[in-house]
N, C-alpha and C positions, 0 to 999 in steps of 0.2 A: 759236480759237473752233471751227475744225473739229475738234480733238481732243475737246472737250468735247460737239460734237454727235454724234461718233461713238461716245462713250462711253454717251450717253444712247440710241442707237438701239441699242447691244449689250444694254444693261441692260433695254431694253424687249423685246428679242427674247428673251432669257435669262429674265424673268419670265412672258413668254407661254407659253415652252415648259415651264417650272416649272409654270405654271397648268395647262397641258394634261396633263401627267404626272401631277399630283394629281388631274384630274377622271378620267382613266382608271384611276388606282388605286382611288380611290373607288367607280367602277364595278365594277370588279374584286372588291372585297371585298363589295359587295352580291350579285354574282353567286354567288360562293363560298358565301355564308351562306344562299344560297336553293337550293342544290344537294342537298336532303334528296331526291334521288330515290330511289324503291323499283320494281322491276321490275312491270310491270301485266299480264305475260302469260308462257306458256311460252316457251323457247327451244331451239335445237339445242344450246348448250353454254353453261357459266357460266364466264365468263373473269376469273380474278382475277389482279390486278397486285400480285406481292409486293412487300414491303418497308415495309409498314406492320401493326401489330399488331391482330388481330381479322379481318383480311380473308379469310383462308383459313377460319377458323371459320364466318363468315358464309356462304362459298361452299358450304361442306361441309351447313350447315343447310338450303340452297336445294336442294341435290343430294338432300338425303335426303326432301325433301318432293315431289319430282318436277318441280321447276321446269324442268330440263333431264335429258338422258341423260348428259351428260359434263361432268366440270368440267376446265378447263385452267389449271393453275397457271404462270403466265409470269412469268419472271424468276429461278426457282429457282437457288439455288447448285449448283456442278456435282457437290457432294459430299454433297449433301442427298439423302434418301429421304423417304418418307411416314411412317416412325416416327418421323423427326427433325422434320419439320413438325408432326404431329398428336401429339406426345409425350403430350399429356394426354387424349387421344380414343382409344376402341377402334373401329377400323374394320371392317366386316365385309368379308368377300371380294369381295363384289357392288360395294361403294363402291370398292375398290383397283381392280378391273377398269375402272372410269368415270373414273378420274383421270388425267390426263395431266400428266407433269411437264415443262415447256418450261424448256430449260437453259442456252439461247445467248444470250437477251436480256441487256442490263444496262442500258437506260434505257427510257423509254418509246415512243419512236419504233421503237426494236428489239423491245419488246413488239408493237406493232402489226403489224410484217412478219412476225415469227415466228407469230404467230396467224393471219394471213391465209394463210401457208403451210399451216398445218394445217388452216383451214377449207377450202382449195382440195383438200387430200388426201382430207378426209374427206366433202366435198361439204355440210358447213354454210352456213347463210346467216343464222342469227339468234344473238343471243348476250345473255345479261346480263351487264353489265360492270361489275366490282366494284373500287372504289378507294376511299381516303380523300376526305371531301368536299371538302377543300383543294385536292386533285390532280385531282378529275373535270372540271373544266372544261378544262384543257390536255389530260386524256386522252381526252375526248371528241373533241375538236377534232381531235387527231392520229389518232384510230382512225377518224373520218369521212373523213379525207382519204386514208388509207391504202386502207381497204377500199372494194369497189365501192361504187356508189350505192346498189344496190338491196339491200344487207345490211341487216339490223335490228338495231340496237344499243340496247338497253335498260340505262339508268345506274342502279346501284345504290350509292349512297354509303354508307359506314362511319365512324362517329364515330372520331377519332384521340386516344388519349389525350395527344399532345403538341401538339393544337390545340384551343384553348378557342375555340368560335364566339362565346360571349357574352362574352368578354374577349379578342378577338382583338390588341387593341394592346399584350398583354403581350411581353416580349421574346422568348420562343419562338415564340409564334403570329404575330407581326408578322415575325420573321425567315422562317418558312416562307412565309406570304404574300407577302413581297417576292421570296422565291426564284422562287415560282411566278407572279408578275406577269411578272418578267424572262423566264423561261422560255416562258411563253404568249406574250408578244408578240415575242420572239424566232422563234418558229415562224409567228405571225401574219404577220409582216413579211417571210416568204418565205425565212428560213433555216432549214436543218437538216432539211428534208423531201426535199431531193434530187429524185428523179423523181416524187414524190408531189406535188409544189408545183405 
């Protein structure tokens, strides 16, 4: 009898945990689908998190219209240069002087740490943060934890060709969402941020 009671209790706990995870995941999906952020003002710098198609080009467009005086490409491969990154664009000399290639970071938390270092060196205090829509929730969370509280972060999300917001349940999009969900709550639970937690 006790074994049956224990089994029922465990099954109930498992069902409650599963229900809570589904609840969190559905809320996460809603948040991701609503992150169509666009910068609403000028900033000291445009910060582009590399790793997604179209992000650098969007950053360059914002730079060219005067959204900020400098663009930081964070997470660039150590062997990359501006010619390789913007192979289909012709950069003028003024643009080249205003683009900073940050090559040390290999993750979102490292992006934030390295960008903070650059901001402190340059005296910057505001940014337009560019990344893919599905990545923005986690990126914003991490940057807001790493950056001083008085820094201004204006999110600007970019559509990703490998994530379909209207059919997010497709295998590729769902895989990206699941990975982002797990990574976001890993940080939200207090892991991975170290001294910034």
